[in-house]
C-alpha positions in Angstrom: -4.0 -12.1 29.6 -3.7 -11.9 25.8 -4.5 -8.5 24.3 -7.3 -8.1 21.8 -6.2 -8.4 18.2 -8.1 -6.5 15.5 -7.6 -7.3 11.8 -8.7 -5.0 9.0 -8.4 -5.1 5.2 -9.3 -2.8 2.2 -8.9 -2.7 -1.6 -8.4 0.4 -3.8 -8.5 0.5 -7.6 -6.4 3.0 -9.5 -8.5 5.4 -11.5 -11.7 4.9 -9.5 -13.0 7.2 -6.8 -12.0 6.1 -3.2 -14.5 3.6 -1.8 -15.4 3.8 1.8 -17.8 1.3 3.1 -20.2 2.6 5.8 -18.8 -0.1 8.2 -15.2 1.1 7.8 -13.4 2.1 10.9 -10.6 4.7 11.1 -8.2 1.8 10.8 -9.7 0.9 7.4 -9.2 4.5 6.3 -5.5 4.4 7.3 -5.1 1.2 5.2 -7.0 2.7 2.3 -4.8 5.8 2.5 -1.7 3.6 2.4 -3.0 1.7 -0.6 -4.1 4.8 -2.5 -1.0 6.8 -1.6 1.3 4.1 -2.9 -0.6 3.9 -6.2 -0.4 7.7 -6.4 3.3 7.8 -5.8 3.8 5.1 -8.4 1.7 7.0 -10.9 3.6 10.3 -10.3 7.0 8.7 -11.0 5.7 6.6 -13.9 4.1 9.6 -15.6 7.4 11.5 -15.5 8.9 8.5 -17.4 6.0 8.5 -19.9 4.5 5.3 -18.5 0.8 4.8 -17.8 -0.4 3.0 -14.6 -3.5 0.9 -14.0 -4.3 -1.7 -11.3 -5.2 -2.0 -7.7 -3.8 -2.2 -4.2 -5.0 -3.9 -1.1 -3.8 -3.5 2.5 -4.2 -5.6 5.6 -3.2 -4.7 9.1 -3.2 -6.0 12.6 -3.9 -3.7 15.6 -2.9 -5.0 19.0 -0.8 -3.9 22.0 2.7 -3.0 21.2 5.2 -4.8 23.4 7.5 -1.8 23.8 4.8 0.6 25.3 1.6 -1.4 25.8 -0.4 0.9 23.5 -2.8 -0.3 20.8 -1.4 0.4 17.3 -0.8 -1.2 14.0 1.9 -3.9 14.6 1.7 -5.5 11.1 0.7 -4.0 7.7 0.9 -5.8 4.4 0.2 -3.8 1.2 -0.2 -5.8 -2.0 -0.2 -4.0 -5.4 -1.1 -5.5 -8.7 -0.3 -3.0 -11.4 0.2 -2.7 -15.2 2.7 -0.3 -16.7 2.4 0.7 -20.3 4.7 0.7 -22.1 6.4 -2.0 -20.0 9.8 -0.8 -18.8 12.8 -3.1 -18.3 13.3 -4.9 -14.9 15.7 -2.3 -13.6 13.3 0.6 -14.3 10.4 -1.3 -12.7 12.5 -1.8 -9.5 13.3 1.9 -9.5 9.7 2.9 -9.9 8.5 0.5 -7.2 11.3 1.7 -4.8 10.3 5.4 -5.5 6.6 4.6 -4.9 7.3 3.0 -1.5 9.7 5.8 -0.5 7.4 8.6 -1.6 4.1 7.4 -0.1 3.9 9.8 2.8 1.3 7.6 4.6 3.7 4.7 4.7 6.5 7.0 5.8 4.3 8.4 8.6 3.5 5.0 10.2 5.5 3.7 13.1 5.3 0.2 11.7 7.0 -0.3 8.4 4.6 -1.7 5.8 5.6 -4.9 4.0 5.0 -4.4 0.3 4.3 -7.2 -2.2 4.2 -6.2 -5.9 2.9 -7.8 -9.0 3.8 -5.8 -12.1 2.6 -6.6 -15.6 1.5 -10.1 -14.3 4.9 -10.9 -12.7 5.5 -11.1 -9.0 8.5 -9.1 -7.8 10.9 -10.4 -5.1 
């Protein structure tokens, strides 16, 4: 028997109040927390460097039974961020800020599944 598979998705915009649709489940709130927390961590480190942040983040996740223990949990999470940094730093500084944002988002660090991040900074996709 194949376990049920639940898919959830959210989008958060930096500088706007958190948006919670009345149909959101706790799973949506976890994903929104990851998206907002990653943006917040980026903003923290960018401000210390004199760089302003704007943009948005979206997160999608799959909940199903984990193979290792048979418990329902997030087994996949993708977090896409599309941000603008002003003034635009060089590529090495962008990589450093992105790495710090991923590391210092305590929601991402608290999950048992490691989020997969996909960044677009100042219109350029990062590898």
